[in-house]
C-alpha positions as CSV (number, residue, x, y, z in Angstrom):
1,M,0.0,0.0,-0.1
2,K,1.3,3.6,-1.0
3,K,1.9,5.8,2.2
4,A,1.1,8.8,0.0
5,F,0.3,10.8,3.4
6,L,3.7,11.0,4.8
7,T,5.2,12.2,1.3
8,L,2.5,15.0,1.1
9,A,2.9,15.7,4.9
10,A,6.9,16.6,4.0
11,A,5.8,18.5,0.9
12,I,3.9,20.9,3.0
13,V,7.1,21.9,5.2
14,S,10.0,21.8,2.7
15,F,9.7,25.3,1.1
16,T,9.9,28.9,1.9
17,A,6.5,30.7,2.3
18,M,5.1,33.3,0.1
19,A,4.3,37.0,1.6
20,D,1.1,37.9,2.8
21,E,-1.2,35.3,1.9
22,G,-1.8,32.1,3.9
23,M,-3.2,30.8,7.3
24,W,-0.3,29.4,8.6
25,L,-0.4,25.9,10.9
26,L,1.8,27.2,13.9
27,P,3.7,23.7,14.0
28,Y,5.1,24.6,11.0
29,L,6.4,28.2,11.4
30,Q,10.0,27.5,11.8
31,K,10.3,25.3,8.8
32,M,8.0,27.3,6.6
33,N,7.6,31.3,7.8
34,I,9.7,32.6,10.5
35,K,12.6,33.6,8.2
36,D,10.3,35.7,6.0
37,M,8.6,36.9,9.0
38,K,11.9,38.0,10.2
39,A,12.7,40.2,7.1
40,K,9.0,41.8,7.5
41,G,10.2,43.1,10.8
42,C,9.1,40.0,13.3
43,K,11.4,40.2,16.4
44,L,10.2,36.9,17.8
45,S,11.4,33.3,17.1
46,A,9.0,30.8,16.2
47,E,9.5,29.3,19.8
48,D,8.3,32.4,21.1
49,I,5.1,32.1,18.9
50,Y,4.2,28.4,19.4
51,S,6.2,26.0,21.6
52,V,5.3,22.2,22.7
53,N,7.5,22.4,25.7
54,K,7.0,26.0,27.3
55,S,4.5,28.6,27.4
56,S,4.2,30.8,24.1
57,L,2.1,33.5,22.6
58,K,-0.7,30.9,21.3
59,D,-1.5,30.3,25.2
60,A,-2.9,33.6,25.3
61,I,-5.3,33.3,22.2
62,V,-8.7,31.6,22.7
63,I,-11.7,30.5,21.1
64,F,-14.4,32.8,22.3
65,G,-18.1,31.4,22.0
66,G,-18.9,29.4,19.2
67,G,-17.3,31.4,16.1
68,C,-15.0,33.9,17.2
69,T,-11.4,34.6,18.9
70,G,-10.2,36.4,21.9
71,E,-7.1,37.2,23.8
72,I,-5.8,37.2,27.4
73,V,-4.9,40.6,28.4
74,S,-4.3,40.2,31.9
75,E,-2.8,37.5,34.5
76,K,-6.5,37.8,36.0
77,G,-8.2,35.8,32.9
78,L,-9.5,39.2,31.4
79,I,-10.2,38.7,27.5
80,F,-10.7,41.2,24.9
81,T,-12.9,40.4,21.9
82,N,-15.2,42.2,19.4
83,H,-18.2,43.7,20.6
84,H,-20.0,41.7,17.4
85,C,-18.7,38.5,19.2
86,G,-20.1,39.4,22.5
87,Y,-23.2,40.6,21.1
88,G,-25.6,37.3,21.5
89,S,-24.5,37.4,25.3
90,I,-24.8,41.3,25.6
91,Q,-28.4,40.9,24.1
92,A,-29.4,38.0,26.4
93,L,-28.6,40.0,29.5
94,S,-30.2,43.1,28.1
95,S,-33.9,44.1,28.6
96,V,-35.8,47.2,28.3
97,E,-34.8,48.2,31.9
98,H,-31.3,47.2,31.6
99,D,-30.7,47.7,27.9
100,Y,-26.6,46.9,27.6
101,L,-27.1,47.0,24.0
102,K,-27.8,50.5,23.9
103,N,-26.4,51.9,27.1
104,G,-23.4,49.8,27.5
105,F,-22.1,48.3,30.7
106,W,-19.2,48.7,32.8
107,A,-18.5,46.1,36.0
108,S,-16.8,48.2,39.0
109,S,-15.9,45.4,40.5
110,H,-15.4,41.5,40.2
111,D,-18.8,41.1,42.0
112,E,-20.5,43.0,39.4
113,E,-19.4,41.2,36.4
114,L,-22.4,39.6,34.7
115,P,-22.6,35.5,34.4
116,C,-23.3,34.6,30.7
117,P,-24.8,31.2,30.5
118,G,-23.7,29.2,27.5
119,L,-20.7,31.2,26.8
120,S,-17.2,29.3,26.8
121,V,-13.7,30.0,26.0
122,R,-11.4,27.2,24.8
123,F,-7.7,27.3,25.3
124,V,-5.4,24.8,22.8
125,R,-3.4,22.8,24.8
126,S,-1.4,20.6,22.5
127,I,-1.5,20.0,18.5
128,E,-0.2,17.0,16.8
129,D,0.2,15.7,13.5
130,V,-1.9,12.1,13.4
131,T,-2.1,11.7,9.6
132,A,-0.4,8.3,10.0
133,D,-2.8,7.0,12.7
134,V,-5.9,8.2,10.5
135,L,-4.9,7.1,7.1
136,G,-2.3,4.2,7.8
137,N,-4.8,1.4,7.4
138,V,-6.7,2.9,4.5
139,P,-6.2,0.8,1.4
140,S,-5.0,2.8,-1.5
141,I,-7.6,1.1,-3.7
142,A,-10.5,2.0,-1.4
143,G,-13.6,3.8,-3.0
144,E,-14.7,6.9,-1.1
145,Q,-17.5,5.4,1.0
146,E,-15.0,2.7,2.1
147,R,-12.3,5.4,2.8
148,Q,-14.6,7.6,4.8
149,K,-15.8,4.6,6.6
150,T,-12.6,3.6,7.9
151,I,-11.3,7.0,8.8
152,R,-14.6,7.8,10.7
153,A,-13.8,4.6,12.7
154,N,-10.1,5.3,13.3
155,I,-10.9,9.0,14.6
156,Q,-13.5,7.5,16.7
157,A,-11.4,5.0,18.2
158,M,-8.7,7.6,18.8
159,T,-11.0,9.9,20.3
160,E,-12.5,7.8,22.7
161,A,-9.0,6.5,24.1
162,K,-7.6,10.1,24.3
163,Q,-10.7,11.4,25.8
164,K,-10.6,9.0,28.7
165,E,-7.0,10.3,29.6
166,L,-8.1,13.8,29.3
167,G,-11.2,14.0,31.4
168,E,-14.3,16.2,31.2
169,S,-12.4,19.8,31.2
170,Q,-10.7,18.8,28.2
171,T,-11.5,17.7,24.7
172,Y,-9.9,16.0,21.8
173,S,-10.6,16.8,18.2
174,V,-9.3,15.4,15.1
175,V,-10.0,17.7,12.0
176,E,-8.8,17.1,8.5
177,F,-6.5,19.4,6.5
178,F,-6.1,19.7,2.5
179,G,-9.2,18.1,1.7
180,G,-8.6,15.0,3.8
181,N,-5.1,14.6,3.0
182,Q,-3.6,15.5,6.4
183,Y,-5.1,15.0,9.9
184,F,-4.1,17.1,12.9
185,A,-5.5,16.6,16.7
186,F,-6.1,19.6,19.1
187,V,-6.6,19.3,22.8
188,Y,-8.5,21.9,24.1
189,E,-9.1,23.2,27.7
190,V,-12.7,24.5,28.1
191,F,-13.7,27.1,30.7
192,T,-17.5,27.7,30.9
193,D,-17.9,30.5,33.7
194,V,-17.4,33.5,31.5
195,R,-18.7,36.9,32.7
196,L,-19.2,40.0,30.9
197,V,-16.9,42.8,32.4
198,G,-17.7,45.7,29.9
199,T,-19.2,46.9,26.7
200,P,-19.5,50.0,25.1
201,P,-22.8,51.3,23.9
202,S,-23.8,50.1,20.6
203,S,-23.4,53.5,19.2
204,I,-19.3,53.1,19.7
205,G,-19.5,49.0,19.5
206,K,-22.0,48.7,16.3
207,F,-21.3,52.2,14.8
208,G,-22.1,52.2,11.4
209,G,-24.2,49.0,11.6
210,D,-25.1,47.4,8.2
211,T,-24.3,50.4,6.2
212,D,-20.9,50.1,7.0
213,N,-20.4,46.5,7.5
214,W,-17.3,45.4,5.4
215,M,-16.5,48.8,4.1
216,W,-13.4,51.1,4.6
217,P,-13.2,53.5,5.8
218,R,-14.2,52.3,9.0
219,H,-14.9,53.8,12.3
220,T,-16.3,51.1,14.7
221,G,-15.1,50.7,18.2
222,D,-15.6,46.9,17.9
223,F,-14.8,45.6,21.2
224,S,-16.1,44.2,24.4
225,I,-14.3,42.7,27.6
226,F,-15.1,39.2,29.3
227,R,-13.3,37.6,32.0
228,V,-12.5,33.6,32.8
229,Y,-13.4,32.3,35.9
230,A,-11.9,29.2,37.5
231,N,-12.3,26.9,40.5
232,K,-9.8,27.6,43.5
233,D,-7.2,25.1,41.8
234,N,-7.2,27.3,38.4
235,K,-9.0,24.5,36.8
236,P,-12.5,24.6,34.7
237,A,-15.6,24.7,36.7
238,A,-19.1,25.4,36.3
239,Y,-20.5,28.9,37.4
240,S,-20.1,29.4,41.1
241,K,-20.2,32.3,43.2
242,E,-16.8,30.5,44.7
243,N,-15.0,30.7,41.7
244,V,-12.3,33.0,41.2
245,P,-10.6,35.1,38.2
246,Y,-8.6,32.6,36.1
247,K,-4.8,32.9,36.7
248,A,-3.6,33.0,33.4
249,P,0.1,31.8,32.6
250,R,0.1,33.8,29.5
251,H,-1.4,37.4,28.6
252,L,-0.6,39.9,25.8
253,E,1.4,43.1,26.4
254,I,-0.3,46.1,25.1
255,S,1.3,48.8,22.8
256,L,0.6,52.3,22.7
257,D,3.3,52.6,20.1
258,G,0.9,52.3,17.3
259,Y,2.1,51.5,13.5
260,K,3.1,53.7,10.7
261,E,2.9,52.4,6.8
262,G,4.8,49.3,6.3
263,S,5.2,48.1,10.1
264,F,4.9,44.5,10.5
265,A,1.8,42.9,11.6
266,M,0.5,39.4,12.2
267,V,-2.8,37.9,13.5
268,M,-3.1,34.7,15.4
269,G,-6.7,33.3,15.5
270,F,-9.4,30.8,14.5
271,P,-10.1,31.5,11.0
272,G,-13.5,29.5,10.2
273,S,-14.0,28.7,6.9
274,T,-12.3,29.4,3.5
275,T,-12.7,27.6,-0.1
276,R,-9.4,28.6,-1.8
277,Y,-9.5,25.2,-3.7
278,M,-12.9,25.7,-5.2
279,T,-13.2,24.5,-8.6
280,S,-15.1,26.9,-11.7
281,H,-17.9,24.3,-11.4
282,E,-18.6,25.1,-7.8
283,I,-18.1,28.7,-8.6
284,D,-20.8,28.2,-11.2
285,Q,-23.1,27.0,-8.1
286,M,-22.4,29.7,-5.8
287,L,-23.2,32.4,-8.2
288,E,-25.9,30.8,-9.7
289,V,-27.9,29.6,-6.8
290,D,-26.5,29.6,-3.5
291,N,-25.7,33.3,-2.9
292,P,-28.6,34.7,-4.9
293,Q,-31.2,32.2,-3.0
294,R,-29.6,33.5,0.1
295,I,-29.5,37.2,-0.7
296,F,-33.1,37.0,-1.6
297,I,-34.7,35.4,1.3
298,R,-32.7,36.8,3.8
299,G,-32.9,40.4,2.4
300,E,-36.5,39.8,2.5
301,R,-37.1,38.8,6.3
302,Q,-34.7,41.4,7.4
303,A,-36.6,44.3,5.5
304,I,-39.8,42.9,8.0
305,L,-37.4,42.6,11.0
306,W,-35.7,46.1,10.8
307,E,-39.0,47.8,10.3
308,A,-40.1,46.4,13.8
309,M,-36.8,46.8,15.5
310,E,-37.1,50.4,14.4
311,A,-40.3,50.9,16.1
312,S,-39.8,49.2,19.6
313,D,-37.0,49.1,22.1
314,E,-38.4,45.6,22.8
315,I,-38.4,44.0,19.7
316,R,-35.0,45.8,19.1
317,I,-33.4,44.1,22.1
318,K,-35.3,40.5,21.2
319,Y,-34.2,40.6,17.7
320,A,-30.7,42.3,17.8
321,S,-28.6,39.5,17.8
322,K,-30.7,37.3,15.4
323,Y,-30.5,40.3,12.8
324,A,-27.0,40.6,12.9
325,G,-26.2,37.0,12.6
326,S,-28.4,36.9,9.6
327,S,-27.2,40.1,8.0
328,N,-23.4,39.7,8.3
329,Y,-23.6,36.6,5.9
330,W,-26.1,38.3,3.9
331,K,-24.0,41.1,3.2
332,N,-21.1,38.9,3.0
333,S,-22.8,36.9,-0.1
334,I,-23.6,39.9,-2.1
335,G,-19.9,41.1,-1.7
336,M,-18.5,37.6,-2.5
337,S,-20.9,37.4,-5.7
338,R,-19.8,40.7,-6.6
339,G,-15.8,40.4,-6.1
340,I,-16.0,37.2,-7.8
341,Q,-17.4,38.3,-11.0
342,K,-15.6,41.8,-10.9
343,L,-12.0,40.3,-10.0
344,G,-12.3,37.4,-12.8
345,V,-12.1,34.6,-10.3
346,K,-13.9,31.9,-12.2
347,A,-11.3,32.5,-15.2
348,Q,-8.5,32.5,-12.8
349,K,-9.7,29.0,-11.7
350,Q,-10.3,27.6,-15.2
351,A,-7.0,28.5,-16.2
352,Q,-5.5,26.6,-13.1
353,E,-7.8,23.5,-13.8
354,A,-6.5,23.5,-17.5
355,A,-2.9,23.4,-16.2
356,F,-3.8,20.6,-13.7
357,Q,-5.4,18.7,-16.1
358,K,-2.6,18.9,-18.6
359,W,-0.3,17.8,-16.0
360,A,-2.5,14.9,-14.8
361,D,-3.0,13.4,-18.4
362,E,1.0,13.6,-18.6
363,N,2.3,12.9,-15.9
364,T,0.0,10.5,-13.7
365,L,-1.4,7.2,-14.3
366,P,-5.3,6.6,-14.4
367,E,-5.4,4.4,-11.1
368,E,-4.0,7.6,-8.9
369,G,-7.5,9.3,-9.9
370,F,-6.0,12.6,-10.8
371,I,-6.9,12.3,-14.4
372,D,-10.5,11.8,-13.6
373,A,-10.5,14.3,-10.4
374,L,-12.0,17.2,-12.4
375,P,-14.5,15.5,-14.8
376,K,-15.8,13.7,-12.0
377,M,-16.2,17.0,-9.9
378,K,-18.3,18.7,-12.7
379,E,-20.6,15.6,-12.8
380,A,-21.1,15.7,-9.2
381,I,-21.9,19.0,-9.0
382,A,-24.2,19.2,-11.9
383,K,-26.3,16.8,-10.1
384,I,-26.0,18.3,-6.5
385,T,-26.6,21.7,-7.3
386,P,-30.4,21.3,-7.5
387,V,-30.6,19.0,-4.5
388,E,-28.8,21.8,-2.6
389,G,-31.1,24.5,-4.1
390,T,-34.2,22.8,-2.7
391,M,-32.5,22.3,0.6
392,Q,-31.5,26.0,0.9
393,Y,-35.1,27.4,0.3
394,L,-36.1,25.2,3.0
395,Q,-33.9,26.2,5.4
396,E,-33.6,29.8,4.6
397,A,-37.1,30.4,4.4
398,M,-38.7,27.8,6.7
399,L,-36.7,25.9,9.3
400,R,-34.6,29.2,9.8
401,G,-36.9,31.8,8.7
402,I,-40.2,30.8,10.5
403,E,-39.7,30.7,14.1
404,L,-42.7,28.8,14.8
405,I,-41.5,25.9,13.1
406,S,-38.3,26.0,15.2
407,V,-39.9,25.8,18.4
408,A,-42.6,23.3,17.4
409,R,-39.4,20.9,16.6
410,T,-37.8,21.7,19.8
411,T,-38.1,20.6,23.4
412,P,-40.0,21.9,26.6
413,A,-36.3,22.2,28.2
414,R,-35.5,25.2,25.6
415,Y,-38.9,27.0,25.8
416,A,-37.6,29.5,28.3
417,G,-34.6,30.7,26.2
418,F,-36.8,30.6,23.1
419,Y,-39.7,32.5,24.2
420,K,-37.3,35.4,25.9
421,D,-36.5,36.6,22.6
422,Y,-39.7,35.8,20.4
423,D,-42.2,37.9,19.3
424,A,-45.7,36.1,17.7
425,A,-47.1,39.1,15.8
426,L,-43.5,39.9,14.1
427,D,-42.9,36.0,13.2
428,R,-46.7,36.1,11.6
429,K,-45.5,38.6,9.4
430,V,-42.5,37.1,8.4
431,A,-43.9,33.7,8.1
432,K,-46.6,34.9,5.4
433,R,-43.7,36.4,3.4
434,M,-41.8,33.5,3.5
435,M,-44.7,31.1,2.7
436,Q,-44.9,33.2,-0.6
437,I,-41.4,33.2,-1.4
438,V,-41.3,29.2,-1.1
439,R,-44.6,28.8,-3.5
440,E,-43.4,31.6,-6.0
441,N,-39.5,29.9,-6.3
442,M,-39.6,26.4,-5.7
443,A,-40.5,23.6,-8.2
444,P,-44.1,22.5,-7.7
445,E,-43.0,18.9,-7.0
446,N,-40.8,19.9,-4.4
447,L,-43.1,21.8,-2.3
448,P,-44.1,20.8,1.2
449,S,-47.3,18.8,0.8
450,I,-48.9,21.4,3.4
451,Y,-49.5,23.4,0.3
452,A,-51.4,21.4,-1.8
453,E,-53.5,19.5,1.4
454,V,-54.1,22.3,3.6
455,I,-53.3,25.9,1.9
456,D,-55.0,25.0,-1.6
457,K,-57.5,22.5,-0.1
458,D,-58.8,24.7,2.8
459,F,-57.9,28.3,1.9
460,G,-58.0,28.3,-1.7
461,G,-54.6,28.8,-2.0
462,N,-54.5,31.8,0.2
463,S,-51.0,31.6,1.8
464,D,-51.8,34.5,4.3
465,A,-55.2,33.2,5.4
466,Y,-53.6,30.1,6.2
467,V,-50.7,31.9,7.7
468,D,-53.3,33.7,10.1
469,W,-55.2,30.6,10.8
470,L,-52.0,28.8,12.0
471,Y,-50.9,31.6,14.7
472,D,-54.6,31.9,15.8
473,N,-54.4,28.0,16.6
474,S,-51.3,27.0,17.6
475,V,-50.0,26.5,21.0
476,F,-46.5,27.5,20.4
477,T,-46.9,31.3,19.9
478,S,-46.6,31.9,23.7
479,L,-44.5,30.3,26.8
480,E,-47.8,30.0,28.5
481,K,-49.9,28.1,26.1
482,A,-46.8,25.9,25.3
483,E,-46.1,24.9,28.9
484,A,-50.0,24.4,29.4
485,A,-50.5,22.3,26.2
486,T,-50.6,18.5,26.7
487,D,-48.4,16.4,24.8
488,E,-51.3,15.1,22.6
489,Q,-52.4,18.9,21.9
490,K,-48.7,19.4,20.7
491,K,-48.4,16.6,18.4
492,A,-51.9,17.8,16.8
493,D,-50.9,21.3,16.7
494,P,-50.9,22.8,13.3
495,A,-47.3,24.1,13.6
496,V,-46.2,20.4,14.1
497,A,-48.0,19.5,10.9
498,L,-46.3,22.5,9.0
499,A,-42.5,21.3,10.3
500,N,-43.5,17.8,9.5
501,S,-44.4,18.8,6.1
502,V,-41.4,21.0,5.4
503,M,-39.0,18.2,7.1
504,D,-40.5,15.4,4.7
505,V,-39.1,17.5,1.8
506,Y,-35.9,18.4,3.2
507,R,-35.3,14.6,4.3
508,T,-35.9,13.6,0.6
509,A,-33.4,16.2,-0.6
510,Y,-30.7,15.2,2.0
511,M,-30.9,11.9,0.9
512,E,-30.1,12.8,-2.8
513,Y,-27.6,15.0,-1.5
514,V,-25.6,12.2,0.5
515,K,-25.5,10.2,-2.7
516,Y,-23.5,12.7,-4.4
517,A,-21.5,14.2,-1.7
518,P,-18.8,11.6,-1.9
519,A,-18.0,12.0,-5.3
520,V,-17.7,15.9,-4.6
521,N,-15.2,15.2,-1.7
522,E,-13.0,12.4,-3.4
523,A,-12.6,14.8,-6.2
524,H,-11.5,17.8,-4.0
525,R,-9.0,15.5,-2.1
526,L,-7.3,14.6,-5.5
527,Y,-7.4,17.8,-6.9
528,V,-6.0,19.3,-3.7
529,A,-3.2,16.4,-3.7
530,G,-2.6,16.9,-7.2
531,L,-1.9,20.5,-7.1
532,M,0.5,20.1,-4.3
533,R,2.4,17.3,-6.5
534,M,2.1,19.4,-9.4
535,Q,3.8,22.4,-7.8
536,P,5.7,21.0,-5.3
537,N,7.9,24.6,-4.6
538,K,4.8,26.2,-4.0
539,A,3.9,26.8,-0.3
540,W,0.4,25.6,0.4
541,Y,-1.6,26.1,3.1
542,S,-5.0,24.3,4.0
543,D,-8.2,26.2,3.9
544,A,-9.5,27.5,7.0
545,N,-11.3,25.1,9.3
546,F,-11.7,26.8,12.6
547,T,-8.1,25.7,14.0
548,I,-5.6,27.9,15.3
549,R,-3.8,29.7,12.5
550,L,-1.1,32.8,12.0
551,T,-1.2,35.4,9.2
552,Y,1.1,37.9,8.6
553,G,2.0,41.1,6.6
554,Q,2.3,44.6,7.0
555,V,0.3,48.0,7.7
556,L,-0.8,49.2,4.1
557,P,-3.2,51.4,2.6
558,Y,-5.0,50.3,-0.9
559,N,-6.0,51.5,-4.2
560,P,-9.9,50.0,-4.9
561,A,-10.1,51.9,-8.1
562,D,-8.7,54.3,-10.6
563,A,-7.4,57.5,-8.7
564,I,-8.7,56.2,-5.4
565,T,-6.5,55.6,-2.5
566,Y,-7.5,54.5,0.9
567,N,-5.5,55.6,3.9
568,Y,-4.5,52.8,6.2
569,F,-6.1,54.5,9.4
570,T,-9.1,56.3,10.7
571,T,-9.4,58.8,13.3
572,L,-12.2,60.1,15.7
573,E,-12.8,63.1,13.4
574,G,-14.4,60.6,11.0
575,V,-16.7,59.5,13.7
576,I,-17.7,62.7,14.5
577,A,-18.5,63.5,10.8
578,K,-20.6,60.3,10.4
579,E,-23.2,61.0,12.6
580,D,-26.4,60.7,10.9
581,T,-29.4,61.8,13.3
582,S,-32.0,60.3,10.7
583,N,-30.4,56.7,11.2
584,P,-30.1,56.5,14.8
585,L,-29.5,52.7,15.2
586,E,-26.4,53.1,13.2
587,F,-24.6,56.5,13.3
588,T,-25.7,58.1,16.7
589,V,-22.4,59.6,18.4
590,E,-22.5,59.7,22.3
591,P,-22.9,63.2,23.6
592,K,-19.5,62.2,25.9
593,L,-17.6,61.1,23.0
594,K,-18.4,64.7,21.3
595,E,-17.3,66.3,24.4
596,L,-13.9,64.5,24.9
597,Y,-13.4,65.1,21.1
598,A,-14.0,69.0,21.6
599,K,-11.4,68.8,24.2
600,K,-9.4,66.8,22.2
601,D,-9.1,65.1,25.5
602,Y,-7.0,62.1,24.0
603,G,-4.6,61.6,26.7
604,R,-1.7,59.2,26.2
605,Y,-3.4,57.5,23.1
606,A,-3.2,59.8,20.8
607,D,-0.6,58.7,17.9
608,K,2.2,60.8,17.2
609,D,0.3,62.7,14.5
610,G,-2.0,64.3,17.7
611,K,-4.8,62.3,16.5
612,L,-6.9,59.6,18.0
613,H,-6.8,56.7,15.4
614,V,-9.8,54.5,15.4
615,G,-9.4,52.0,12.9
616,F,-6.6,50.6,10.7
617,L,-5.4,48.2,7.9
618,A,-2.9,45.5,7.3
619,N,-3.0,42.8,4.5
620,L,-3.3,40.0,6.3
621,D,-5.2,36.6,5.3
622,I,-8.3,36.5,7.5
623,T,-11.5,35.4,7.4
624,G,-14.8,35.0,9.9
625,G,-13.7,33.2,13.1
626,N,-10.9,35.8,13.4
627,S,-13.3,38.0,14.3
628,G,-11.6,39.4,17.8
629,S,-8.4,38.1,17.0
630,P,-5.4,40.1,18.3
631,M,-3.5,42.3,15.6
632,L,-0.1,42.1,17.1
633,D,3.3,44.1,16.3
634,G,6.7,42.5,15.7
635,K,7.5,42.1,19.2
636,G,3.8,40.3,19.9
637,R,2.1,43.0,21.5
638,L,-1.4,44.0,20.9
639,I,-2.3,46.7,18.5
640,G,-5.5,46.1,17.4
641,L,-8.4,43.7,17.2
642,A,-9.4,42.4,13.9
643,F,-13.0,42.5,13.2
644,D,-13.6,42.7,9.2
645,G,-12.3,42.2,5.9
646,N,-12.9,44.7,3.0
647,W,-15.5,45.3,0.5
648,E,-13.4,45.3,-2.6
649,A,-11.7,41.9,-1.7
650,M,-14.8,40.0,-0.7
651,S,-14.0,37.1,-2.9
652,G,-10.9,36.4,-0.8
653,D,-12.2,33.1,0.6
654,V,-12.4,31.9,-2.5
655,A,-9.2,33.4,-4.0
656,F,-6.8,35.8,-2.0
657,E,-6.4,39.2,-3.6
658,P,-2.8,40.4,-3.0
659,E,-3.5,43.9,-4.1
660,L,-6.8,44.5,-2.7
661,Q,-7.4,42.0,0.4
662,R,-7.1,43.9,3.9
663,C,-7.8,43.0,7.3
664,I,-10.0,46.0,9.4
665,G,-8.8,46.1,12.9
666,V,-9.9,48.6,15.7
667,D,-6.9,50.5,17.3
668,V,-6.2,49.2,20.6
669,R,-5.5,52.8,21.4
670,Y,-9.1,53.9,20.8
671,V,-10.2,50.5,22.8
672,L,-8.2,51.8,26.0
673,W,-9.4,55.4,25.3
674,V,-12.8,54.3,25.5
675,V,-12.3,52.2,28.6
676,D,-10.4,54.9,30.5
677,K,-11.7,58.4,29.0
678,F,-15.2,57.5,28.1
679,A,-16.1,54.9,30.8
680,G,-13.6,55.8,33.5
681,C,-13.1,52.4,34.4
682,Q,-9.5,52.6,36.1
683,H,-9.9,49.2,37.8
684,I,-9.8,47.5,34.3
685,M,-6.9,49.8,33.2
686,S,-4.9,49.0,36.3
687,E,-5.2,45.3,35.3
688,L,-3.6,45.5,31.9
689,D,-0.1,45.2,30.9
690,I,0.7,48.7,28.7
691,V,3.9,49.6,27.1
692,G,5.2,52.3,25.1
693,G,3.8,55.5,24.0
694,K,3.8,58.6,26.0
695,K,4.1,58.4,29.6
696,K,0.5,58.7,31.7
């Protein structure tokens, strides 16, 4: 049997890295990156950043919640992350009486810090290449289904054995890289007692809202502050008043020295997902089906939600996090399609594929699979695209879009959390539009049976009338009615009938998807492996998969279009200039912020130019999941918090754009200024290890 995975692993680490592009694995920094990093201005060694045997920079970086990054900034477990990363917890703690979204929150002592149920942080304790263990007994002639079955069994056995050694507070996770050609195991230590310490009002933390999302210039103070708590032995523990702030073995220094054009910068964090090895056939699916459907359905739903949120503080608080989560990916999809088309990404992919096919035909054997990889991908995508289109309509418009369906499918244990942020009247409005959208856009043969059997038969095809009847007669429109209903009443509820009707179609589509997915996975794996064999001297990195990575580059401006140049930083002056009283949910400026600006009371947080910098740019390779990641200088000191990419390079998840791609971060000096001057939180400031800049 061929041990191809060993050759592949060696190839990944045998050459010098390219500049700027890349989400690099920490164990390979010494072999792949550190020489180039030092040439750009990094003063650290690879061992300083990642070490197997001693504390290193990576020990101050955490997974924050379910999809963000945070960093430890004090020896008492204080965490900096983005405001939008903490948004769900801030919203959950808010009410009309205690509107932390609108007004902010600042604990004046540990006792006032607010527990955040369901929020956790994870520290990476170890990283190990386990490719040989995962693939070692996979026959080289195995079909894709047999291959995946063997791999799953190997990973399950490894995980069960390792988990017994680790105990409950640590988790063992085996993750595939390079399309399943390589595997790494990660050990995480999980802390579940996390508390809110401070957050600015949304007028600072979410300044610009959806209008500015993904755009530059940016003036958002996108930060929030939390703290990790542990038991008296400094180990993870469930929330308890007896718990104490976590004693962090490593935390980040915070620099007031700032940056200039060309300064070295790097980000360490947990990028969520990229598809840099996507083929032109998959791009067609994205541009013709996935993105247009998502943009349309979410756009219709969001318009209804936004109108209600503007009219009511109660609705605004209930739906703030839901709306933000939906709109972020909605605008991302708009920008992604725009960027792919404008920058000619499909043509780039087609050129790469033509070169690959020529190489495979001339240099590989048929039994290796490289020759057939792209033809198989084309065939599989053609079959799977309409199936995914059906599934997406059902997911976006009904399973996610109509909340009544969600609660009808959930358990009573989750009722309290659901109904806290639910408004039946608003959901009724949304449901009417979603039911219309599904009928108008899905193929008749794929419609849930509820349309023919109930809407057409009993309501003459009037889905609005059906929705009114549904919400008038369902027990799931309020917590009181749901808790009072018997199991028999719930089973007979019309919302359950609707949910079952939708799920019947969804399951049928999913079974079709399962038939075609192995072919897509096999073609992708062979294509990635073949590309790396075709170009053995190129620096390859795996797609993002929410594992810890490092990206590095420089603080730089960019030119988005002819005769336009964007500076690499923004200032408080831009915040003041953007105030728009006609759009109070996005462009309000706090009176105290104006007072401080009028006095130019910037303290030691002003740049050498005398201005208070708010945001800045660096040509770093980031994506979703990197939100909240530390932006570090050449000495590993915190200079900012990454929170966004730029509109002109939204195709970056598919193809990195070296001339355009930028990481947008909030300047840490602006963060400190808000905490110190705006909020007056000296007790927080006293915890921080602040270096450089002007003396206090």
